[in-house]
Every structure is written in structure tokens, then in C-alpha cells.
All heavy atoms as a GROMACS GRO file, in nm:
protein
  508
    1MET      N    1   6.169   5.271  -6.146
    1MET     CA    2   6.192   5.181  -6.030
    1MET      C    3   6.200   5.254  -5.899
    1MET      O    4   6.154   5.210  -5.797
    1MET     CB    5   6.328   5.103  -6.058
    1MET     CG    6   6.352   4.997  -5.957
    1MET     SD    7   6.238   4.866  -5.986
    1MET     CE    8   6.298   4.751  -5.866
    2ALA      N    9   6.255   5.382  -5.895
    2ALA     CA   10   6.268   5.453  -5.781
    2ALA      C   11   6.128   5.496  -5.726
    2ALA      O   12   6.106   5.506  -5.608
    2ALA     CB   13   6.346   5.583  -5.803
    3ARG      N   14   6.029   5.510  -5.814
    3ARG     CA   15   5.897   5.554  -5.771
    3ARG      C   16   5.831   5.434  -5.698
    3ARG      O   17   5.768   5.458  -5.596
    3ARG     CB   18   5.817   5.591  -5.894
    3ARG     CG   19   5.681   5.634  -5.866
    3ARG     CD   20   5.608   5.671  -5.985
    3ARG     NE   21   5.555   5.802  -5.973
    3ARG     CZ   22   5.486   5.867  -6.070
    3ARG    NH1   23   5.459   5.812  -6.181
    3ARG    NH2   24   5.439   5.984  -6.044
    4ASP      N   25   5.848   5.311  -5.747
    4ASP     CA   26   5.793   5.197  -5.668
    4ASP      C   27   5.862   5.174  -5.543
    4ASP      O   28   5.796   5.144  -5.443
    4ASP     CB   29   5.806   5.072  -5.760
    4ASP     CG   30   5.716   5.076  -5.885
    4ASP    OD1   31   5.616   5.140  -5.885
    4ASP    OD2   32   5.751   5.009  -5.985
    5SER      N   33   5.987   5.197  -5.539
    5SER     CA   34   6.056   5.187  -5.409
    5SER      C   35   6.016   5.288  -5.309
    5SER      O   36   5.995   5.258  -5.192
    5SER     CB   37   6.218   5.198  -5.442
    5SER     OG   38   6.280   5.200  -5.318
    6CYS      N   39   5.995   5.412  -5.355
    6CYS     CA   40   5.949   5.516  -5.269
    6CYS      C   41   5.807   5.486  -5.210
    6CYS      O   42   5.777   5.501  -5.094
    6CYS     CB   43   5.954   5.654  -5.336
    6CYS     SG   44   5.915   5.792  -5.234
    7LEU      N   45   5.724   5.439  -5.305
    7LEU     CA   46   5.582   5.413  -5.266
    7LEU      C   47   5.585   5.300  -5.165
    7LEU      O   48   5.510   5.298  -5.065
    7LEU     CB   49   5.505   5.378  -5.389
    7LEU     CG   50   5.356   5.346  -5.365
    7LEU    CD1   51   5.286   5.462  -5.307
    7LEU    CD2   52   5.286   5.300  -5.486
    8THR      N   53   5.669   5.193  -5.190
    8THR     CA   54   5.680   5.090  -5.095
    8THR      C   55   5.732   5.129  -4.961
    8THR      O   56   5.681   5.084  -4.856
    8THR     CB   57   5.777   4.982  -5.155
    8THR    OG1   58   5.732   4.940  -5.281
    8THR    CG2   59   5.785   4.860  -5.063
    9ARG      N   60   5.827   5.222  -4.956
    9ARG     CA   61   5.878   5.274  -4.832
    9ARG      C   62   5.778   5.353  -4.753
    9ARG      O   63   5.755   5.334  -4.634
    9ARG     CB   64   5.998   5.364  -4.855
    9ARG     CG   65   6.125   5.295  -4.881
    9ARG     CD   66   6.239   5.395  -4.893
    9ARG     NE   67   6.361   5.332  -4.895
    9ARG     CZ   68   6.479   5.399  -4.900
    9ARG    NH1   69   6.478   5.528  -4.899
    9ARG    NH2   70   6.593   5.333  -4.911
   10VAL      N   71   5.697   5.437  -4.819
   10VAL     CA   72   5.596   5.513  -4.754
   10VAL      C   73   5.488   5.422  -4.703
   10VAL      O   74   5.440   5.433  -4.589
   10VAL     CB   75   5.537   5.622  -4.851
   10VAL    CG1   76   5.413   5.689  -4.789
   10VAL    CG2   77   5.645   5.719  -4.892
   11THR      N   78   5.444   5.324  -4.780
   11THR     CA   79   5.338   5.228  -4.743
   11THR      C   80   5.385   5.147  -4.618
   11THR      O   81   5.316   5.128  -4.519
   11THR     CB   82   5.303   5.136  -4.853
   11THR    OG1   83   5.264   5.211  -4.967
   11THR    CG2   84   5.188   5.043  -4.815
   12THR      N   85   5.514   5.102  -4.623
   12THR     CA   86   5.568   5.030  -4.508
   12THR      C   87   5.576   5.114  -4.388
   12THR      O   88   5.545   5.065  -4.267
   12THR     CB   89   5.704   4.974  -4.541
   12THR    OG1   90   5.693   4.890  -4.663
   12THR    CG2   91   5.764   4.886  -4.436
   13GLY      N   92   5.615   5.238  -4.402
   13GLY     CA   93   5.628   5.328  -4.289
   13GLY      C   94   5.496   5.357  -4.232
   13GLY      O   95   5.484   5.357  -4.102
   14ALA      N   96   5.393   5.374  -4.315
   14ALA     CA   97   5.255   5.406  -4.259
   14ALA      C   98   5.206   5.285  -4.185
   14ALA      O   99   5.137   5.295  -4.082
   14ALA     CB  100   5.164   5.443  -4.374
   15ALA      N  101   5.228   5.161  -4.240
   15ALA     CA  102   5.176   5.044  -4.175
   15ALA      C  103   5.251   5.011  -4.048
   15ALA      O  104   5.191   4.978  -3.948
   15ALA     CB  105   5.199   4.921  -4.274
   16LEU      N  106   5.376   5.041  -4.041
   16LEU     CA  107   5.460   5.014  -3.922
   16LEU      C  108   5.413   5.120  -3.814
   16LEU      O  109   5.397   5.084  -3.695
   16LEU     CB  110   5.605   5.034  -3.944
   16LEU     CG  111   5.698   5.003  -3.839
   16LEU    CD1  112   5.686   4.860  -3.795
   16LEU    CD2  113   5.842   5.038  -3.870
   17GLY      N  114   5.389   5.244  -3.857
   17GLY     CA  115   5.346   5.343  -3.762
   17GLY      C  116   5.203   5.313  -3.709
   17GLY      O  117   5.181   5.338  -3.592
   18GLY      N  118   5.115   5.258  -3.796
   18GLY     CA  119   4.987   5.218  -3.753
   18GLY      C  120   4.991   5.110  -3.653
   18GLY      O  121   4.909   5.103  -3.558
   19ALA      N  122   5.078   5.014  -3.669
   19ALA     CA  123   5.091   4.896  -3.584
   19ALA      C  124   5.146   4.940  -3.443
   19ALA      O  125   5.090   4.904  -3.335
   19ALA     CB  126   5.187   4.787  -3.642
   20ILE      N  127   5.248   5.026  -3.453
   20ILE     CA  128   5.302   5.076  -3.321
   20ILE      C  129   5.202   5.170  -3.256
   20ILE      O  130   5.183   5.158  -3.132
   20ILE     CB  131   5.438   5.151  -3.347
   20ILE    CG1  132   5.546   5.053  -3.397
   20ILE    CG2  133   5.478   5.232  -3.225
   20ILE    CD1  134   5.664   5.121  -3.447
   21GLY      N  135   5.140   5.252  -3.330
   21GLY     CA  136   5.043   5.338  -3.271
   21GLY      C  137   4.922   5.263  -3.216
   21GLY      O  138   4.868   5.308  -3.112
   22GLY      N  139   4.877   5.163  -3.282
   22GLY     CA  140   4.766   5.080  -3.230
   22GLY      C  141   4.805   5.018  -3.100
   22GLY      O  142   4.723   5.009  -3.006
   23ALA      N  143   4.923   4.959  -3.090
   23ALA     CA  144   4.963   4.897  -2.967
   23ALA      C  145   4.976   4.999  -2.848
   23ALA      O  146   4.924   4.968  -2.740
   23ALA     CB  147   5.108   4.826  -2.989
   24VAL      N  148   5.037   5.112  -2.874
   24VAL     CA  149   5.047   5.213  -2.774
   24VAL      C  150   4.909   5.265  -2.739
   24VAL      O  151   4.876   5.285  -2.622
   24VAL     CB  152   5.136   5.327  -2.825
   24VAL    CG1  153   5.134   5.444  -2.726
   24VAL    CG2  154   5.281   5.278  -2.839
   25GLY      N  155   4.823   5.286  -2.835
   25GLY     CA  156   4.684   5.335  -2.804
   25GLY      C  157   4.603   5.232  -2.726
   25GLY      O  158   4.524   5.276  -2.640
   26ALA      N  159   4.621   5.112  -2.751
   26ALA     CA  160   4.546   5.005  -2.679
   26ALA      C  161   4.593   5.001  -2.529
   26ALA      O  162   4.503   4.991  -2.445
   26ALA     CB  163   4.566   4.868  -2.741
   27VAL      N  164   4.722   5.004  -2.507
   27VAL     CA  165   4.767   5.014  -2.369
   27VAL      C  166   4.718   5.138  -2.298
   27VAL      O  167   4.670   5.141  -2.187
   27VAL     CB  168   4.923   5.003  -2.371
   27VAL    CG1  169   4.979   5.030  -2.229
   27VAL    CG2  170   4.965   4.866  -2.425
   28TYR      N  171   4.733   5.253  -2.368
   28TYR     CA  172   4.702   5.382  -2.300
   28TYR      C  173   4.547   5.390  -2.284
   28TYR      O  174   4.502   5.440  -2.189
   28TYR     CB  175   4.748   5.501  -2.386
   28TYR     CG  176   4.715   5.625  -2.321
   28TYR    CD1  177   4.781   5.675  -2.209
   28TYR    CD2  178   4.618   5.720  -2.379
   28TYR    CE1  179   4.745   5.795  -2.141
   28TYR    CE2  180   4.591   5.834  -2.315
   28TYR     CZ  181   4.651   5.871  -2.200
   28TYR     OH  182   4.619   5.988  -2.146
   29GLY      N  183   4.473   5.344  -2.381
   29GLY     CA  184   4.330   5.344  -2.369
   29GLY      C  185   4.276   5.262  -2.256
   29GLY      O  186   4.179   5.290  -2.187
   30THR      N  187   4.340   5.138  -2.240
   30THR     CA  188   4.304   5.046  -2.131
   30THR      C  189   4.337   5.120  -1.995
   30THR      O  190   4.255   5.120  -1.902
   30THR     CB  191   4.375   4.922  -2.143
   30THR    OG1  192   4.345   4.858  -2.271
   30THR    CG2  193   4.338   4.829  -2.036
   31TYR      N  194   4.460   5.177  -1.986
   31TYR     CA  195   4.493   5.247  -1.864
   31TYR      C  196   4.397   5.358  -1.832
   31TYR      O  197   4.353   5.379  -1.720
   31TYR     CB  198   4.636   5.293  -1.876
   31TYR     CG  199   4.678   5.398  -1.768
   31TYR    CD1  200   4.704   5.360  -1.644
   31TYR    CD2  201   4.688   5.536  -1.801
   31TYR    CE1  202   4.735   5.442  -1.541
   31TYR    CE2  203   4.715   5.623  -1.705
   31TYR     CZ  204   4.743   5.585  -1.580
   31TYR     OH  205   4.772   5.673  -1.484
   32GLU      N  206   4.357   5.436  -1.929
   32GLU     CA  207   4.274   5.548  -1.911
   32GLU      C  208   4.134   5.512  -1.872
   32GLU      O  209   4.071   5.575  -1.791
   32GLU     CB  210   4.278   5.624  -2.042
   32GLU     CG  211   4.232   5.776  -2.030
   32GLU     CD  212   4.243   5.852  -2.152
   32GLU    OE1  213   4.206   5.798  -2.263
   32GLU    OE2  214   4.296   5.967  -2.147
   33ALA      N  215   4.084   5.402  -1.934
   33ALA     CA  216   3.947   5.354  -1.906
   33ALA      C  217   3.942   5.302  -1.764
   33ALA      O  218   3.842   5.318  -1.695
   33ALA     CB  219   3.915   5.238  -2.005
   34VAL      N  220   4.049   5.237  -1.716
   34VAL     CA  221   4.048   5.192  -1.583
   34VAL      C  222   4.063   5.304  -1.476
   34VAL      O  223   4.004   5.313  -1.378
   34VAL     CB  224   4.158   5.084  -1.559
   34VAL    CG1  225   4.181   5.048  -1.410
   34VAL    CG2  226   4.127   4.959  -1.644
   35ARG      N  227   4.158   5.394  -1.517
   35ARG     CA  228   4.186   5.508  -1.428
   35ARG      C  229   4.060   5.597  -1.406
   35ARG      O  230   4.032   5.643  -1.294
   35ARG     CB  231   4.294   5.595  -1.492
   35ARG     CG  232   4.323   5.716  -1.402
   35ARG     CD  233   4.439   5.796  -1.462
   35ARG     NE  234   4.471   5.911  -1.383
   35ARG     CZ  235   4.523   6.014  -1.428
   35ARG    NH1  236   4.572   6.022  -1.549
   35ARG    NH2  237   4.551   6.121  -1.348
   36TYR      N  238   3.985   5.629  -1.511
   36TYR     CA  239   3.870   5.713  -1.504
   36TYR      C  240   3.740   5.632  -1.480
   36TYR      O  241   3.631   5.700  -1.481
   36TYR     CB  242   3.852   5.806  -1.631
   36TYR     CG  243   3.965   5.905  -1.640
   36TYR    CD1  244   4.054   5.899  -1.747
   36TYR    CD2  245   3.984   5.996  -1.544
   36TYR    CE1  246   4.155   5.991  -1.760
   36TYR    CE2  247   4.089   6.088  -1.550
   36TYR     CZ  248   4.175   6.087  -1.655
   36TYR     OH  249   4.276   6.175  -1.661
   37LYS      N  250   3.752   5.508  -1.452
   37LYS     CA  251   3.641   5.420  -1.424
   37LYS      C  252   3.523   5.436  -1.523
   37LYS      O  253   3.409   5.456  -1.490
   37LYS     CB  254   3.583   5.453  -1.275
   37LYS     CG  255   3.698   5.421  -1.179
   37LYS     CD  256   3.647   5.460  -1.037
   37LYS     CE  257   3.766   5.426  -0.939
   37LYS     NZ  258   3.765   5.510  -0.828
   38VAL      N  259   3.553   5.414  -1.651
   38VAL     CA  260   3.454   5.413  -1.754
   38VAL      C  261   3.360   5.298  -1.743
   38VAL      O  262   3.410   5.184  -1.724
   38VAL     CB  263   3.523   5.418  -1.888
   38VAL    CG1  264   3.421   5.412  -2.007
   38VAL    CG2  265   3.617   5.528  -1.912
   39PRO      N  266   3.236   5.314  -1.741
   39PRO     CA  267   3.148   5.207  -1.703
   39PRO      C  268   3.119   5.110  -1.819
   39PRO      O  269   3.113   5.148  -1.937
   39PRO     CB  270   3.011   5.278  -1.665
   39PRO     CG  271   3.018   5.402  -1.743
   39PRO     CD  272   3.159   5.443  -1.750
   40GLY      N  273   3.105   4.983  -1.780
   40GLY     CA  274   3.060   4.876  -1.872
   40GLY      C  275   3.120   4.866  -2.004
   40GLY      O  276   3.239   4.864  -2.023
   41LEU      N  277   3.033   4.855  -2.103
   41LEU     CA  278   3.080   4.834  -2.241
   41LEU      C  279   3.132   4.961  -2.307
   41LEU      O  280   3.195   4.954  -2.414
   41LEU     CB  281   2.960   4.786  -2.328
   41LEU     CG  282   2.911   4.644  -2.302
   41LEU    CD1  283   2.784   4.606  -2.392
   41LEU    CD2  284   3.014   4.540  -2.326
   42LEU      N  285   3.118   5.073  -2.239
   42LEU     CA  286   3.180   5.198  -2.285
   42LEU      C  287   3.339   5.188  -2.281
   42LEU      O  288   3.406   5.261  -2.350
   42LEU     CB  289   3.135   5.316  -2.204
   42LEU     CG  290   2.990   5.360  -2.228
   42LEU    CD1  291   2.952   5.476  -2.139
   42LEU    CD2  292   2.966   5.396  -2.378
   43LYS      N  293   3.384   5.094  -2.193
   43LYS     CA  294   3.528   5.073  -2.188
   43LYS      C  295   3.582   5.028  -2.320
   43LYS      O  296   3.682   5.075  -2.371
   43LYS     CB  297   3.563   4.974  -2.077
   43LYS     CG  298   3.561   5.017  -1.944
   43LYS     CD  299   3.605   4.915  -1.850
   43LYS     CE  300   3.585   4.964  -1.702
   43LYS     NZ  301   3.606   4.867  -1.604
   44ILE      N  302   3.510   4.931  -2.375
   44ILE     CA  303   3.555   4.871  -2.510
   44ILE      C  304   3.552   4.986  -2.612
   44ILE      O  305   3.646   4.992  -2.700
   44ILE     CB  306   3.465   4.757  -2.547
   44ILE    CG1  307   3.484   4.644  -2.446
   44ILE    CG2  308   3.497   4.701  -2.691
   44ILE    CD1  309   3.388   4.528  -2.468
   45ARG      N  310   3.442   5.065  -2.620
   45ARG     CA  311   3.437   5.172  -2.713
   45ARG      C  312   3.551   5.275  -2.694
   45ARG      O  313   3.611   5.317  -2.788
   45ARG     CB  314   3.302   5.241  -2.695
   45ARG     CG  315   3.282   5.352  -2.795
   45ARG     CD  316   3.143   5.405  -2.780
   45ARG     NE  317   3.124   5.512  -2.878
   45ARG     CZ  318   3.014   5.592  -2.882
   45ARG    NH1  319   2.915   5.571  -2.792
   45ARG    NH2  320   3.008   5.686  -2.971
   46HIS      N  321   3.578   5.306  -2.567
   46HIS     CA  322   3.686   5.405  -2.539
   46HIS      C  323   3.820   5.351  -2.582
   46HIS      O  324   3.905   5.424  -2.641
   46HIS     CB  325   3.685   5.435  -2.388
   46HIS     CG  326   3.793   5.532  -2.350
   46HIS    ND1  327   3.780   5.662  -2.377
   46HIS    CD2  328   3.910   5.514  -2.284
   46HIS    CE1  329   3.892   5.727  -2.333
   46HIS    NE2  330   3.976   5.636  -2.276
   47ILE      N  331   3.851   5.222  -2.550
   47ILE     CA  332   3.972   5.163  -2.588
   47ILE      C  333   3.981   5.160  -2.742
   47ILE      O  334   4.096   5.185  -2.796
   47ILE     CB  335   3.991   5.023  -2.529
   47ILE    CG1  336   3.999   5.030  -2.375
   47ILE    CG2  337   4.109   4.945  -2.586
   47ILE    CD1  338   3.984   4.901  -2.299
   48GLY      N  339   3.881   5.119  -2.810
   48GLY     CA  340   3.880   5.116  -2.951
   48GLY      C  341   3.908   5.258  -3.019
   48GLY      O  342   3.987   5.266  -3.114
   49GLN      N  343   3.837   5.361  -2.965
   49GLN     CA  344   3.862   5.494  -3.020
   49GLN      C  345   4.004   5.534  -2.998
   49GLN      O  346   4.066   5.596  -3.086
   49GLN     CB  347   3.766   5.585  -2.957
   49GLN     CG  348   3.625   5.577  -3.005
   49GLN     CD  349   3.531   5.671  -2.937
   49GLN    OE1  350   3.564   5.726  -2.831
   49GLN    NE2  351   3.415   5.696  -2.994
   50THR      N  352   4.057   5.509  -2.883
   50THR     CA  353   4.191   5.548  -2.849
   50THR      C  354   4.294   5.473  -2.938
   50THR      O  355   4.389   5.535  -2.990
   50THR     CB  356   4.228   5.526  -2.706
   50THR    OG1  357   4.126   5.588  -2.626
   50THR    CG2  358   4.369   5.577  -2.663
   51THR      N  359   4.267   5.349  -2.963
   51THR     CA  360   4.352   5.261  -3.042
   51THR      C  361   4.354   5.312  -3.192
   51THR      O  362   4.468   5.332  -3.248
   51THR     CB  363   4.311   5.119  -3.042
   51THR    OG1  364   4.314   5.074  -2.905
   51THR    CG2  365   4.397   5.033  -3.122
   52LEU      N  366   4.232   5.340  -3.244
   52LEU     CA  367   4.226   5.382  -3.382
   52LEU      C  368   4.291   5.523  -3.399
   52LEU      O  369   4.358   5.548  -3.502
   52LEU     CB  370   4.082   5.371  -3.434
   52LEU     CG  371   4.029   5.231  -3.449
   52LEU    CD1  372   3.889   5.232  -3.491
   52LEU    CD2  373   4.115   5.158  -3.552
   53GLY      N  374   4.259   5.603  -3.306
   53GLY     CA  375   4.311   5.747  -3.319
   53GLY      C  376   4.464   5.750  -3.309
   53GLY      O  377   4.534   5.821  -3.389
   54SER      N  378   4.516   5.674  -3.222
   54SER     CA  379   4.662   5.668  -3.207
   54SER      C  380   4.728   5.603  -3.325
   54SER      O  381   4.828   5.649  -3.371
   54SER     CB  382   4.699   5.596  -3.081
   54SER     OG  383   4.835   5.586  -3.052
   55ALA      N  384   4.670   5.495  -3.373
   55ALA     CA  385   4.722   5.426  -3.492
   55ALA      C  386   4.716   5.522  -3.614
   55ALA      O  387   4.820   5.519  -3.694
   55ALA     CB  388   4.641   5.300  -3.523
   56ALA      N  389   4.612   5.594  -3.630
   56ALA     CA  390   4.603   5.687  -3.744
   56ALA      C  391   4.713   5.802  -3.743
   56ALA      O  392   4.775   5.828  -3.837
   56ALA     CB  393   4.466   5.755  -3.750
   57VAL      N  394   4.728   5.853  -3.621
   57VAL     CA  395   4.829   5.963  -3.605
   57VAL      C  396   4.968   5.910  -3.626
   57VAL      O  397   5.040   5.970  -3.696
   57VAL     CB  398   4.807   6.037  -3.469
   57VAL    CG1  399   4.925   6.128  -3.444
   57VAL    CG2  400   4.677   6.106  -3.461
   58PHE      N  401   5.002   5.798  -3.562
   58PHE     CA  402   5.137   5.748  -3.575
   58PHE      C  403   5.165   5.709  -3.721
   58PHE      O  404   5.265   5.730  -3.774
   58PHE     CB  405   5.159   5.624  -3.484
   58PHE     CG  406   5.201   5.659  -3.348
   58PHE    CD1  407   5.117   5.710  -3.251
   58PHE    CD2  408   5.335   5.642  -3.315
   58PHE    CE1  409   5.159   5.731  -3.122
   58PHE    CE2  410   5.384   5.664  -3.185
   58PHE     CZ  411   5.291   5.716  -3.090
   59GLY      N  412   5.061   5.638  -3.785
   59GLY     CA  413   5.081   5.600  -3.919
   59GLY      C  414   5.101   5.717  -4.017
   59GLY      O  415   5.176   5.708  -4.109
   60LEU      N  416   5.016   5.825  -3.992
   60LEU     CA  417   5.029   5.942  -4.082
   60LEU      C  418   5.168   6.008  -4.066
   60LEU      O  419   5.236   6.033  -4.167
   60LEU     CB  420   4.930   6.047  -4.035
   60LEU     CG  421   4.931   6.174  -4.112
   60LEU    CD1  422   4.888   6.159  -4.247
   60LEU    CD2  423   4.839   6.279  -4.036
   61PHE      N  424   5.219   6.021  -3.943
   61PHE     CA  425   5.348   6.088  -3.920
   61PHE      C  426   5.460   6.001  -3.971
   61PHE      O  427   5.561   6.053  -4.024
   61PHE     CB  428   5.368   6.125  -3.780
   61PHE     CG  429   5.292   6.245  -3.742
   61PHE    CD1  430   5.200   6.249  -3.637
   61PHE    CD2  431   5.306   6.368  -3.810
   61PHE    CE1  432   5.130   6.362  -3.603
   61PHE    CE2  433   5.226   6.477  -3.776
   61PHE     CZ  434   5.144   6.474  -3.673
   62LEU      N  435   5.457   5.870  -3.948
   62LEU     CA  436   5.564   5.786  -3.993
   62LEU      C  437   5.563   5.772  -4.146
   62LEU      O  438   5.667   5.767  -4.212
   62LEU     CB  439   5.554   5.650  -3.923
   62LEU     CG  440   5.693   5.565  -3.924
   62LEU    CD1  441   5.801   5.644  -3.858
   62LEU    CD2  442   5.668   5.439  -3.857
   63GLY      N  443   5.448   5.769  -4.208
   63GLY     CA  444   5.433   5.767  -4.349
   63GLY      C  445   5.483   5.898  -4.411
   63GLY      O  446   5.555   5.901  -4.511
   64ALA      N  447   5.452   6.013  -4.354
   64ALA     CA  448   5.501   6.143  -4.396
   64ALA      C  449   5.661   6.150  -4.378
   64ALA      O  450   5.725   6.202  -4.470
   64ALA     CB  451   5.431   6.248  -4.328
   65GLY      N  452   5.704   6.102  -4.274
   65GLY     CA  453   5.848   6.098  -4.251
   65GLY      C  454   5.921   6.015  -4.353
   65GLY      O  455   6.026   6.051  -4.402
   66SER      N  456   5.855   5.905  -4.390
   66SER     CA  457   5.918   5.814  -4.490
   66SER      C  458   5.917   5.883  -4.627
   66SER      O  459   6.010   5.872  -4.707
   66SER     CB  460   5.840   5.684  -4.498
   66SER     OG  461   5.854   5.615  -4.376
   67LEU      N  462   5.812   5.955  -4.659
   67LEU     CA  463   5.800   6.031  -4.778
   67LEU      C  464   5.907   6.143  -4.787
   67LEU      O  465   5.969   6.160  -4.891
   67LEU     CB  466   5.660   6.085  -4.795
   67LEU     CG  467   5.631   6.165  -4.924
   67LEU    CD1  468   5.643   6.074  -5.042
   67LEU    CD2  469   5.496   6.229  -4.916
   68ILE      N  470   5.924   6.216  -4.679
   68ILE     CA  471   6.027   6.318  -4.674
   68ILE      C  472   6.169   6.255  -4.699
   68ILE      O  473   6.252   6.304  -4.768
   68ILE     CB  474   6.021   6.399  -4.547
   68ILE    CG1  475   5.886   6.484  -4.549
   68ILE    CG2  476   6.142   6.484  -4.527
   68ILE    CD1  477   5.851   6.553  -4.415
   69HIS      N  478   6.190   6.150  -4.630
   69HIS     CA  479   6.318   6.080  -4.633
   69HIS      C  480   6.345   6.025  -4.772
   69HIS      O  481   6.455   6.025  -4.818
   69HIS     CB  482   6.326   5.972  -4.525
   69HIS     CG  483   6.463   5.906  -4.520
   69HIS    ND1  484   6.575   5.971  -4.474
   69HIS    CD2  485   6.503   5.783  -4.561
   69HIS    CE1  486   6.679   5.892  -4.483
   69HIS    NE2  487   6.642   5.776  -4.534
   70CYS      N  488   6.241   5.979  -4.837
   70CYS     CA  489   6.250   5.922  -4.966
   70CYS      C  490   6.281   6.027  -5.074
   70CYS      O  491   6.350   5.988  -5.176
   70CYS     CB  492   6.114   5.850  -5.002
   70CYS     SG  493   6.121   5.758  -5.154
   71GLY      N  494   6.254   6.143  -5.054
   71GLY     CA  495   6.277   6.251  -5.145
   71GLY      C  496   6.422   6.294  -5.156
   71GLY      O  497   6.459   6.363  -5.248
   72ARG      N  498   6.507   6.250  -5.064
   72ARG     CA  499   6.646   6.287  -5.070
   72ARG      C  500   6.723   6.226  -5.178
   72ARG      O  501   6.701   6.126  -5.226
   72ARG     CB  502   6.710   6.252  -4.936
   72ARG     CG  503   6.663   6.339  -4.821
   72ARG     CD  504   6.738   6.305  -4.699
   72ARG     NE  505   6.676   6.392  -4.593
   72ARG     CZ  506   6.724   6.392  -4.467
   72ARG    NH1  507   6.820   6.307  -4.431
   72ARG    NH2  508   6.669   6.466  -4.375
   0.00000   0.00000   0.00000
């Protein structure tokens, strides 16, 4: 039972980190695209890359933190 609980915690942590990271990445990517005057449709690509990159990093770290915390 503890194994399922730990797996659930890690999955939830990674999903929550991905959601938070995606939101922060979207805001930051939009700001950066406007600030550096990225032309045309490249803005959408830039915002998407920033969003996915930030979501992946936040999700990885929050999932890893949940895994470490679960081992106690």
C-alpha cells in the first residue's frame, strides 16, 4: 500500500509542478517575446518552447522532491 501511495504522491507532485511551471513559462515567454520583439508567428513558437521547458523543469524537480520526501 505504501508503494502505491508513494507513486501517487510523486505523480501528483510532477503534475502540479508541470502545471505551475507551464503557467510561469507562458507568462515569462510572453513577456520575453514582447520585450525582444520576436516577429510574427515565431512568437507562438517561442512562447510554446518556454512554456514546455519550464513545465518540464518544474515538474521534474517537484516530482523528485516528492520522491525524496516519500522515502522518509
